[in-house]
N, C-alpha and C positions, 0 to 999 in steps of 0.2 A: 405776551412773548411766546414764540413757538417752543416746543419741547426740544431740547438739545440732545443730539444723538451722541452717545459715547463712542470712543474709538473702538472699543471691543465689538459693539453692535455693528458699526460700519464695516469692519473687517469681515465679520460673519456674513453680512449682506453681500459683500463682494465675492466671497468664496462660494456662496450659494448660486450667484449669477454665473460664475465661471463654470460650475457643474452643469447648469442648465445649457450653457453654450456648447460645452463639450458633448453633452447628450444629443443636442440638435445636430452638431457637426457629424457625430457618429451615424446618426440616422440618414443624413444626406449622403455620406460616403457609401452607406449600404445600398441606397437607391441608385446611386451612380454606378456602382459595380454591376448592377443588373440591367443597365440601360444599353441598348444596342443602336441607338439613334445615330451616333457618330459613325459607327461601323457601317450601318446601312447606307448612309449618305456617301461614304467613300466608295462603296461598291457600285451603287446605283448611278451616282452623278459624275463619276469619273475619278481617275487616280490623282488628279490635282486638287480635289476638294479637300480643304483644310490640310494641305501639305501631305496628303496620304502618299505612301511610297509603294512602288510596284517592283517586283522582282522578275525573274526570267519567265518566259511563256511556258505553258503546260506542255509536257511531252506526251507522245502517243502511248507510252507505256504506263500512263496513269500518274506520273509524278506531278506534284502540286505546281500550279502555274503561279500563284501568288500566295505568300504566307499571310494567312488571315487567322487571327485568334478566335477560335470558336468557343463560345461559352459552354461549360459542361451541361449536358442535358438540354441543349438547344432544341427548340421545336418551332416549326413554322406557324404554329397556332397563335403565337403572340402577334402575328401580322393580320389577324382576322379583322381588326378594326380599320385597316387601311382600305382605300379605294382599290377596286380591281376591275379588270375588263377581260372579256372573252376574246382571244386572239388565235389566229392560225399562224403557224411557223412553217416555212419551207426549209427543209433540212437536206444536206448532202452528207454522205459518209462513204468511206472506202472500207468495204466489208471484210477484208482479208483476215483481220485478227478478232472479229466479233462472232459470237455464237448466235447470230441473227439479230434482228431489230428488237424483238420483244424481250422484256425482262421476265415474262411469266414462265419461261421454260426452266428457270432456276439454273441457268448456265451463264457464267460470267467470263469475260465481259460481254455485255450486250449494249447496243447503241442506246436503247431506251434508258438503261440504268445510268449511263454516262450523262445523258441529257438531264435527268432528274437530279443527279449530283450537282451539276452546274446551276440548276434552278434553285436548289436549296442553299448553295454557297452564296449566290447573289441575292438571296432573300426575295426572289421574285415569286416563289411559290407561296400561295396563300392557303394555309391549312395543309392537309395531307394530299397525296396523289388522288385518293378516292374522293376527296372533296373538290377537286379541280375540274370536274366534268371533262376528263381527259378522253380523247379519241385519237386514233391514228388511221391513216388512209390504207397503208399496205403493211403486211407483216412479212418482210423479206427473211429468207432463211440464212443459215450460216454461210458466210463468205460472199453473199450477194451485196452489191453496192447500190447506191442511189444518188441521183443529183436532183431529185424532185419529190422526195417524201414530204408529206404534209401531216402535221399534228395540230390539235386544237386543245386549248385549256385556258382556265382563268389564271391571269398573272397580275401581280401588283401593278397599280397604275399611279403615275405622278399627278394625274388630273383629279379634280375634286368634284366634277359634275356627276351627279348620281341619277340612277334610274330605278325602276321597280326591280327589286331583287328577289321576289317570290319567297320572302321570309328568311333568306340566307343571311349569314353574318356579314357585315361590311356593306359598302355601297359599290355598285359597279357603274362604269362609265359607258355612256351611249356609244354604240359601235362606230358611228360615222366620225367621231371626233378623234383627231390624232395630232394636231398642232400642239407642240409643247410636251408631248408624251416622252416617256423614257425611250432611249435608243436601245431597244431590245436586242438588235443584232450585235451591237458593240458589247453590251453588258454580258450577254450569254457567251459570245465567242471568246471572250477573255478567259473563260473558265473551262472551255471544252478542249479535249485533246486534239492534236493536229489533224487526225483523220476524220473529224466531225466538224461541220460548220453549219450555222444558221445562215441561209442566203437572203431571207427577207421575212417580214411579218405583215399581217393584215388584220384589222379589226373585223370581227364577224358577229352576226346575231347569235343569241344564246341558244337558238334551236339548230345551229349548225352542227353537223357531225362529219368528221374528217373521212369516215368510211362510207356512210350511207348518203352523204351529199355529193359524193364524187360522181361526175358524169362519165369519165373514162380514165383509164390508166394506160400508159405506154411503156413497153419494155424494149430494151435493146440487148442483143446478144452478139458479141464480137467474136470473130474467128479468122484464122489464116486460111487462105484459099487452097493452098497445097494443090492437089490434083482433083479437087471436087468439081463435079459437073453443076455449075451454077444454074444453067437453063433447066435442068431436071429438078433442081431444088425449088426454083420459082414455080414450075408447073405443079409440083406437089403442094407447095405452100398456098397457092391460090385456092386449093380445094378445102383449106381450113376456114376460108372466109364464110361469114354468115353464122346462123345459129345452128348448133349441133350438140349432140350428147358427147361430151369429151371424157367419159369415164375410162376410156382406153388410153388417154393422154394425160394422166394425172396419178397422184398417190391418193388412193381412195380413203376417205374418212367417213365410213358408214355410220358411225355413232353420232356425228354432228351435221353431216351434209347429206341431204336426201334428194337433191336434184342436181344433175350434172350438165344441164343445158346451159351453155354459155355462147355469147355472140362475139366473134372476131370481126371488127369493123375495118381493120387495116392490116395488110401484110406487105412487106417489102424486103428485098435483098439488094444491097448496093455496096460499092467499094468505098472505102475511106481514102484519105490522102496519105495514109501511113503504109509504108512497105519496109521490109527488111530482107536483105540478101536475096532480092528478086521475088520475094513472097509478099503478096498484097493482103492487107487487112480488110476484111469485109464485115458488114453488120446486117443482122436480121432484125426487123422491127415488127412488133405486134402491138395492136391497140384494141382494147375492149373495155366494156364497163366493169367487168370483174373477171378474175381468173381463179381456177381451182389450184389446190395445193400441188406444187411442182409442175403445173401445166406447161409453162413455157419451156422448161428444161426437157420435158418429155417430147414436146412437139419438135424441138431442135434436134433431139437425139434421132428421131425417125427421119427428119430431113437430111441429116448427115449420112444415114444409111442409104438414102436415095442418091445423094450427091456422090457417094463412093461407088455407085452402080450395084450395090448389094440388094437393093429393093427397088421395085417399080414405083413410080409416082402414084399408081392406082392403089397402092397399099393404104394410102390415106383414106380413100373412099371406103375400103373394106373395114378399117378400124373404126370409122365413124358410124358404121352400120352395127349398132349394138344388138339388134335382133339376130344378126348373123354371127357376130363375135361378142357374146355377152361377158366373156372373161378376158381380161387384159393379158396379152402375151408378156412374158418376162423379158425385159430389156433394161440396160443400164441408162440412166438419165445422163444428159450432157452435164459437163462440169459447171459448178456454181460460180467460179471466179469471173468468167466473162459476162455474167448477167448483170444488167443495170436497170433499176426502176428509173426510167427517164423522166416521166412527168405524170402528174395527177391533175386532171382538169376539173374546174369548178365554175359554176355560174357567177359572174360578176365578182371574181376574187382577184384582186390586183395587189401583189406583194410589193412592199416598199422597203427601201434601205437608204439611210442617210448617206450623203456624199463621202463623209469621212469613213464611215463603216464600210462602204463599198470599196473605197480605195484600199483600206486595210485588208479586206477580204480578198481582193484581187491579188495584192502583193503576197499574201499567205499562200494562195493556190499556185501562183507562179513559182514561188519558192519550193513548194512540194513537187511540182513538175520537174524542176531542175534537179532536185534530189534524186528522183527516179531516173532521170536522164543520165546522171552521173553513175548510178548503179548499172544502167544499161551499158555505158561505156566501159566499165570495169569488166563486165561479163564478156563484152566484145573483145577486150584484150586477152581474156582467158581463152577464148576460141582461137585467137591467132597464135597462142602459145601452146595449143594442144600438140601432143605427140602425133606426127604424121601417120595417117592410116595407110594400110596396104592398098594397092590399086584394085584388088579383087574384092575388097570389102564394100558392101553397099550400106548406105545410111538408112536407118529405120525411119519410117514416117514420124514426124515430130508430134502429131496429134494423137498418136496411138491408134490409128485406124486399123481395122482387121483386114487381113488378106481375104480375097474373094473365096478361096478354097476352104477356109475355116469357118465361113459364115453359115449360121443356121437360119433359114428364113423365119421371119416373125411369126407367120401363120403355122409353122411347124414346131414352135417352142412350147414348153410347159406354160400353163396359164395360172394367173392368180384367181382367188375366189371371186365370184360375181358379187354384185351389190346385194342381191337377194340372199345369197348364202352367208354373207357377212352379217346381215340383219338377223337371220335365223339363229346364227351362233350367239349374237348379242342377246337375243330374247331368251335363249336357253340358259344363259348365265345369270339372268335376273329373276 
């Protein structure tokens, strides 16, 4: 016969088992508390995944778009085991409230910092920014907008096809595969402020660089015609075409830039279909492989002087002759607000956007246009309600153009130090 277990021993056995189960349950709860999987799925695969709830969209002033519980001490490093892929993103932004595109100037807000906030929130960023092989095509300045900026970096991928990763953590997806991939446009745009949007994405090879792979960049500068002589501006502008030394048409950075030869491949001035109170809106277009710091704004400033009749179109030829004019005359650059980075051209780069994301993107941009049109209507009402002016009072020019009598010719103005003088000063300080 088997040994009979006493009631006391049986109870003690049950108590021990209960303690084991409690300890196991505590361990599972601890592991669950540190698990981000459900949270990642809600963000990456859509707001309806497992009944996830979404609140109001993010505002331009940086308010949160969706309330997401972030774990204390969260780091993107925990995603390093996921598949990733190298992608290019086409980005637009309205530059009015930003201190430029780059976050490196330590001035906030910047467009770049807002983009990386969104990438971290959506758990698309694998590792840190320095690990993402990040590059940007253009570094626009404070107040400058863009509808065609391009950046490239590694992002988390939904696909599991792997390639050679050169020893980096995680596996990356072959660049030509995109069926079944995450909807990067939709996911990122849900977290961006209203004045930044991703317009499309494209898989790219790992040797792609958004700056150095770019074939050309196009800028547009909008302006009101007023009384400008457009024909004279066109004559002057065509002199900028071709390869020249543009040191007299830029802000010189002698510490980092040692050649100022650049090639302008396209120049054009044309009217838009926008007018206000009888004044037509025009646009100047420049295209080139690369531009110097503030080059477009400096070229536009001189073209405006020509258009006002304050300078001859021949002043362009003189300023391009750096043997004759080795030091840049001092003049004020054109305003940054009307300047737009229109497009960045690459070989065999075709950006894509899902139909749903494209529809949402268009609806958002239309809504933003309507908001600005409403503001225009309000300012128009204010004009109508201004106190009537006396008949002998003349209206000042709206673009702040100088009168001819107060103008100092460019070639008679004080000059900035030459490149050689700047280099000599830098050498004496080291």
